MARFIBA-971771 format. One record per residue (C-alpha): x negated, y negated, z; residue in one letter; residue number from 1. Coordinates in steps of 0.2 Angstrom, whole numbers, m for minus. Example, Ala and Ser with C-alpha at 12.3 -4.5 7.8 and 13.67 -1.06 7.14 Angstrom:
residues 2
m62_22_39_a_1 $
m68_5_36_s_2 $
END
This chain:
residues 278
m322_m770_652_m_1 $
m329_m784_641_t_2 $
m340_m789_656_g_3 $
m347_m772_658_r_4 $
m350_m771_639_r_5 $
m360_m788_639_n_6 $
m370_m781_654_k_7 $
m375_m765_644_n_8 $
m379_m776_629_n_9 $
m390_m787_640_h_10 $
m399_m772_647_w_11 $
m402_m764_630_l_12 $
m409_m781_624_s_13 $
m421_m781_639_t_14 $
m427_m764_636_v_15 $
m429_m767_617_a_16 $
m440_m783_621_i_17 $
m450_m773_633_v_18 $
m453_m758_621_v_19 $
m457_m771_607_s_20 $
m470_m779_618_t_21 $
m478_m763_623_v_22 $
m479_m756_605_v_23 $
m484_m772_596_f_24 $
m491_m786_608_v_25 $
m502_m775_619_v_26 $
m512_m767_605_p_27 $
m514_m784_597_f_28 $
m520_m791_613_a_29 $
m533_m777_615_f_30 $
m539_m780_597_i_31 $
m541_m799_601_a_32 $
m550_m796_618_l_33 $
m562_m784_610_t_34 $
m566_m795_596_a_35 $
m572_m809_607_v_36 $
m583_m797_618_k_37 $
m602_m794_616_d_38 $
m608_m778_609_q_39 $
m611_m769_626_s_40 $
m594_m773_634_q_41 $
m585_m769_618_a_42 $
m592_m752_617_a_43 $
m583_m748_634_e_44 $
m566_m749_624_l_45 $
m557_m755_640_d_46 $
m543_m768_642_f_47 $
m553_m781_652_s_48 $
m557_m799_651_w_49 $
m573_m803_641_p_50 $
m588_m808_652_r_51 $
m596_m817_638_n_52 $
m586_m825_624_f_53 $
m594_m822_607_q_54 $
m580_m824_595_f_55 $
m590_m837_584_v_56 $
m605_m826_583_e_57 $
m595_m810_579_n_58 $
m585_m820_566_l_59 $
m601_m826_557_v_60 $
m609_m808_558_a_61 $
m593_m800_550_v_62 $
m592_m813_536_v_63 $
m611_m811_532_e_64 $
m611_m792_533_a_65 $
m617_m783_518_r_66 $
m619_m799_507_d_67 $
m602_m807_512_y_68 $
m593_m791_507_m_69 $
m577_m797_517_l_70 $
m575_m812_506_i_71 $
m577_m801_490_i_72 $
m564_m789_498_a_73 $
m552_m803_501_f_74 $
m553_m809_483_i_75 $
m550_m791_477_n_76 $
m536_m788_489_s_77 $
m528_m804_484_t_78 $
m529_m800_465_v_79 $
m523_m782_468_l_80 $
m508_m788_479_t_81 $
m502_m802_467_v_82 $
m503_m792_451_c_83 $
m496_m777_458_s_84 $
m481_m785_467_v_85 $
m477_m796_452_a_86 $
m476_m781_440_l_87 $
m467_m771_453_m_88 $
m453_m785_455_v_89 $
m451_m787_436_l_90 $
m451_m769_431_l_91 $
m440_m764_446_s_92 $
m427_m777_443_a_93 $
m426_m773_425_m_94 $
m424_m754_428_i_95 $
m411_m757_442_a_96 $
m401_m768_431_y_97 $
m400_m755_417_v_98 $
m396_m741_429_l_99 $
m382_m752_437_a_100 $
m375_m758_421_r_101 $
m377_m744_408_r_102 $
m370_m727_412_r_103 $
m377_m713_401_s_104 $
m382_m695_403_r_105 $
m400_m700_408_w_106 $
m394_m709_424_n_107 $
m394_m693_434_g_108 $
m412_m689_429_l_109 $
m418_m706_432_v_110 $
m410_m707_449_n_111 $
m418_m690_453_f_112 $
m435_m697_448_l_113 $
m433_m712_459_v_114 $
m428_m702_474_l_115 $
m443_m690_470_s_116 $
m454_m705_471_g_117 $
m449_m708_489_l_118 $
m449_m690_495_i_119 $
m464_m682_485_i_120 $
m481_m687_491_p_121 $
m493_m693_477_p_122 $
m505_m681_470_a_123 $
m523_m688_471_v_124 $
m533_m676_459_v_125 $
m520_m677_445_p_126 $
m519_m696_446_t_127 $
m538_m697_445_i_128 $
m538_m686_430_w_129 $
m525_m697_421_v_130 $
m534_m713_426_l_131 $
m550_m705_419_q_132 $
m542_m700_403_g_133 $
m535_m718_401_l_134 $
m552_m725_405_g_135 $
m545_m734_420_l_136 $
m553_m725_434_f_137 $
m563_m736_446_r_138 $
m555_m752_438_t_139 $
m544_m765_445_m_140 $
m530_m762_432_p_141 $
m530_m744_436_g_142 $
m527_m747_454_l_143 $
m514_m760_450_i_144 $
m504_m747_440_l_145 $
m506_m734_454_v_146 $
m499_m747_467_e_147 $
m485_m751_455_v_148 $
m480_m733_452_a_149 $
m481_m728_470_f_150 $
m470_m743_476_g_151 $
m457_m744_462_m_152 $
m445_m731_469_s_153 $
m442_m741_485_f_154 $
m440_m758_475_s_155 $
m428_m750_462_i_156 $
m417_m744_476_m_157 $
m416_m762_484_l_158 $
m413_m770_467_f_159 $
m400_m758_462_r_160 $
m390_m760_477_a_161 $
m390_m779_475_f_162 $
m386_m778_456_v_163 $
m371_m768_459_s_164 $
m363_m783_468_t_165 $
m366_m795_454_v_166 $
m349_m796_444_p_167 $
m349_m789_427_r_168 $
m339_m805_421_e_169 $
m356_m814_421_l_170 $
m363_m803_408_d_171 $
m348_m804_397_e_172 $
m348_m823_399_a_173 $
m366_m825_394_a_174 $
m364_m813_380_t_175 $
m349_m823_373_l_176 $
m360_m838_374_d_177 $
m373_m830_362_g_178 $
m386_m824_375_a_179 $
m395_m808_370_g_180 $
m400_m794_382_p_181 $
m417_m802_387_v_182 $
m410_m820_389_r_183 $
m395_m813_399_l_184 $
m407_m804_411_f_185 $
m419_m818_414_f_186 $
m407_m833_413_r_187 $
m392_m826_422_v_188 $
m396_m810_432_i_189 $
m414_m812_438_l_190 $
m410_m829_447_p_191 $
m396_m821_456_l_192 $
m408_m807_463_l_193 $
m419_m820_472_r_194 $
m414_m814_490_p_195 $
m419_m796_487_v_196 $
m434_m801_476_a_197 $
m441_m810_491_i_198 $
m438_m795_502_t_199 $
m447_m784_489_v_200 $
m462_m797_488_v_201 $
m465_m798_506_v_202 $
m463_m779_510_v_203 $
m473_m773_496_q_204 $
m486_m787_498_s_205 $
m489_m781_516_v_206 $
m490_m763_510_t_207 $
m502_m766_496_v_208 $
m513_m778_506_f_209 $
m514_m765_520_n_210 $
m517_m750_509_d_211 $
m532_m740_513_f_212 $
m530_m723_504_t_213 $
m527_m729_486_n_214 $
m542_m740_485_p_215 $
m553_m727_493_l_216 $
m548_m714_481_y_217 $
m545_m724_465_f_218 $
m557_m739_466_l_219 $
m573_m733_475_p_220 $
m588_m743_476_g_221 $
m595_m758_486_d_222 $
m591_m771_473_d_223 $
m573_m765_472_n_224 $
m570_m765_491_a_225 $
m553_m771_498_t_226 $
m551_m778_515_v_227 $
m546_m761_523_q_228 $
m562_m753_516_l_229 $
m573_m766_525_t_230 $
m569_m757_541_l_231 $
m583_m745_536_y_232 $
m596_m759_537_n_233 $
m598_m757_556_f_234 $
m598_m738_557_q_235 $
m614_m727_556_s_236 $
m621_m711_562_q_237 $
m630_m720_576_l_238 $
m614_m728_583_g_239 $
m601_m741_580_t_240 $
m602_m760_583_r_241 $
m585_m761_591_y_242 $
m585_m780_593_n_243 $
m588_m783_575_l_244 $
m576_m769_570_l_245 $
m562_m777_580_f_246 $
m566_m794_574_t_247 $
m564_m787_556_n_248 $
m548_m779_560_i_249 $
m542_m796_568_l_250 $
m546_m805_552_l_251 $
m538_m793_540_i_252 $
m522_m792_551_t_253 $
m518_m810_553_i_254 $
m513_m814_534_p_255 $
m499_m800_533_p_256 $
m494_m803_551_l_257 $
m491_m821_547_l_258 $
m482_m817_531_m_259 $
m471_m805_540_f_260 $
m466_m817_554_l_261 $
m463_m831_542_f_262 $
m452_m821_531_f_263 $
m444_m810_544_n_264 $
m426_m817_542_r_265 $
m427_m817_523_r_266 $
m432_m799_524_i_267 $
m417_m794_534_v_268 $
m406_m805_523_a_269 $
m412_m796_507_g_270 $
m410_m779_514_m_271 $
m392_m782_520_t_272 $
m386_m793_505_a_273 $
m380_m779_495_g_274 $
m370_m771_509_a_275 $
m363_m788_515_i_276 $
m357_m792_497_k_277 $
m351_m775_494_g_278 $
END
């Protein structure tokens, strides 16, 4: 019986590896191969070996396109990602701590709003109207607030699940030692949230860095372009330069891919930490 179960597990693992290879590796290989082709062969959009390797030429053309817009876009995306994720982690951790520790008649409403943020899609036009009223439309601070608002529901749920596993005796001991609410959170609770904080940082960094729609709607303009919007650089009414387009895709895919691969185990550990301790 055990031998049959091990055999079934072996076959399931093999199938999972094959499916993962087809879903993830094959598209990435297609992008990489197209990125090193010349313009005429890349236009064929077939899975073939390049006749002429032109990766260096394509790379230089992509970087120099439209007055080095890709470099500006990387700077904008980095600022957007760092600021958004930092605010997201801090605010989500504080809200999750209050929800887990303090029971009141408002908890049900707050929980409903958190779940609504995961279920209800964001409304573009009302958000633009609010940003215009605040004078934040087409500004980086406005887009940062949008990213924080759209990503907080998921982050709050992760933090809350972990905070519920932290013993309340720690709060009581810190209070007896004279710690106020702010000192209690930042000195005692926040350091304990490091596993789930790393998970939130990695997941939300990849999400914000790869975001296409929010910068397109709320931060229009060439000077404000993020890395995903640079894909428009090589599309026109006369045609698309697929070799440069896929080179650009390759460049903007590598940073989040490396982050995800490097922190893969930490992501899984943070996602399951609350369940294991509970």
